[in-house]
N, C-alpha and C positions, 0 to 999 in steps of 0.2 A: 155578429152571428148570420145575416143574412147574406152579408158580404164572401162569408165562408162557402157557404153554399152554394153560389151564383160561381166562385173560382174554382171550387170543384166539380162543377157540370162542365166547364169550359176545360178543364185539363185532358191530356190526352192520354191512354190507357200505357202502361208500362210494356215495353218492347222488351227489354232488357232479357237476354236468356239465350237459350237453345232452340231451335225451332227445326224440324226435320218433316221431309214429304218426298214426293216423286212424282214424275212425270211420263208420258208418253213419247220419246222422241225420234220418229219414224221408225217405229215398231219395236224400239230399243227402251227399256223402265232405266230411266235415270235417277237415282238417290241424290237427293240435294239436302243439305243442312246448312245452316247461315248462324251464326253466334253475333246476337245485336247487342251493341253497348248503346243506349241511350241517354242523351244530355239534353234536357229539355226537348226542343224540336227537329234535333240532330242524331242522326243514326250514323253509327261506324260499326266496324267488325269484320267478320271472314266468312267467306263461304267455301263450302266442300264440294264437292262432286265424287261420288261413289265410294268415300270414307276419305279423299285424299283432297289437301287444301287447295284450293280452286283459284281465289281471287278476293282480294279485299273490297269490303264493301265500301262506296264512295258516293258522294252528294246524296247521302241520306237524309229524308226527313219524314217528319210524322206530324199531322194536322188532324185532331180530334183520332177518329179511327183511320184514318186513310196514313198509307205507308207511301214512299217512292223511294227508289235506292237505283243506285247502278253497279254491276258485278261485270269485269273486264270488258267494258264498251257495252253492255247488254241493258237496258232499262225495264226495271221492274217495278211493278204497281200493284198495290194491293188496299184489301180492308181487313182490319180485325176486328174479330169477335170473340170476345175472352180467350180462350188458350187455341182460338183456330184464325191462320191467318190466308184468307183467300188471295193468291196474286195471278199475276199475268207476266208471265219474261216473253219479252219482244226479241227476238233475233235480228241480225244484220240484214236480210232478206226482207223484214216485215213479219215474218210468222212469229203468231203468238203461241204461248203454251200456257194456259189456264192448270195451275194445281192449288193445293190445300198444305198449308206447313200447320204442323202440330207443336205445342210448347212440349217441351221434352222436360218432365218433371223429376 
């Protein structure tokens, strides 16, 4: 019984599903959505920008509540808190765009 409790404490939360959010990109609001598929600590899926398919999610990893992945060569890191995923998108010139994604139910 104690081993089960310890294993559950160190398992990553489930990221699988659709997450949506938006951020301000140089005065324009960009709508983003991510459809994640999680397999243990590996993340894959698709990203959408403005309702259109944008790029596959690559190099996806999850450790406990920390998430990292790449879309179209852009780095994304974040922290999961229940049905909210706070992320930072870093673009080619190093500019960072923080925003929050919410799990779609």
